[in-house]
Each structure stands twice: as structure tokens, then as C-alpha cells.
N, C-alpha and C positions, 0 to 999 in steps of 0.2 A: 504493499500501500504506500503510495507516494502522498507525501503531506504538502500541500502548497505553502510556500514561505510566509504568505501573510497569515495562514491559520497557525502556524508555528509560533509566530510572533504573539498572536493573540493567546495561544496556550501558555506561552512562557510568561506574558504579562499578568494573566489570570492567576498563576501560580506564584507570583511575586519574585521569579527568579530574576536575579541580576539588575533589574531596572530599578527599583528604589534607591539601592545603594550606589549603583554606578551612575545614575543620572541620565541613563539612555532612554531616550523616548522610544516608543513602538515604530514610529516612523524611521528612526535612524537605524534600529535594529533590523528592520525589515530590508533597508537598503543593503545592509552589511550582509545579510543572509542572502540576498538575491546576488551579489558578487560572488560570495562563497558557492554558491550552487552552481553560478555559470564557470567558476574555476574548477569545481569538483567535477565537472563533467569530463575534463581532460585527464583526470587522474584515476588510472585503471590498474588494476593487479594482473599479473601475469603467472604467479606461482606463490603458493603458500607452503610452509611447513613448521615443524614444532621442535623445540627442544624440551627439556623437562620443565621449564616454567614459563615458556613464552609461545606466543603464536609469532611467526614471522611471515611478512608479506613482500614479495619482490614486486616493485611497481614497474610498469613499463617503461618508465623514464629510466630505469636503473636504480633507483633508491631502495633500500630495504628498510622496512618498519618493523619494530619488534613491540608486541604488547603483552603485558604479563596475562597468563591465563585466568588468574584472579579476577580479571575484570569480566570474565565470562564462566560463571559457574558451571553451566553445562558441559562446556569444553574442558574445564579442569576436572569434573568428576567422569568424564568419559574416558573408556579405555583408548589407548594408543591407536589401535586398529579402527575404532570408530571415528576417530578425529581425522584419519586419513580418508575416509569416505565423504568428500565434500565436492562441491560443483561450484566454479566460478561463474557468477551470473550476471546478467546484464551487461554483456559485453566487457565485465572486469571490473564492474562498479560494486559488486557484492560477492559474498560468499556464502554459500548456502548448504547446511547439514540437514538432510531430510530425516535420517533416523533421530537425530538429536533435537528436530525442531528448532534449530539456530539459524539465524540470518544476521549477517553482519555488513554494513556497509564501510565501503573503504572511505568514503568521506568521513563518516562517523568516527573512524579510527583516527583519521587525522586531526579530528576535532577533540579526541581524547574520551570519546563516548564508551562506556562500557555497556553492560546488561541493562537495557532499558525496560525489561518484562515488568519490573515492579511499578514503574510509571504507566505502563499501559492497563495495569490491573486496577490501578487507582482511578483511572477515568471512565 
């Protein structure tokens, strides 16, 4: 499911995340998210792998990204052979584990987002 940037701004504003203390207006945040979503289109994964504590992502531009498995409890708890059963989706914009019911966006990784399922349950 894709969330329109303006809906994300409203959601962030409604939850009181970042806006009151940072002084960001919803309009400013919306503009920042639009720029970010435009940039994120060009950032795609070509390969992933794991070590004992991290998920590693090779981006098509040659950069490597390491993210602690602790950010994704389902991956952390999964057996190594289940972690290997993934699909790079959306032309490289996401990673999907059907057996684990886990989906991770590359843009979200670059933003430092971990598992958001607790937020989805709250809404």
C-alpha cells in the first residue's frame, strides 16, 4: 500500500511527531517529503545478505547499507534459511519475505525506519 505524502504529513501531524518541538509546519514537511520521495525513486537495491546481527543491502549505485536485525523483530527471530527466502520487489524499491510476512522499503531503511507494524496496529 502506498501512502500519499500529504496523508503521511497529516498522520505525522495528528500524532504530534516532530512538528511541535521542531517548529516544522505541515506544509514544510510535505515539501520535504515530496523531495524525498522523488529522490527515493532512484535508490534501489540489487542484492541483500545477512551476518549474525545485520541486514546488508547493496544499492544499485554501489553503496552498501547495514541495518541491525533488531530493527526488524520478525527477521531477527527467523531461522537463517527463512531469511534467505526473499524477493526484491518494485524494481528494487523494496524487499519482501512471503513466509515471514515482512516488507521493507529501501527508502525507509535510508530514513532509519524499523518495523512499523506497531504503528499500523494503533491506527
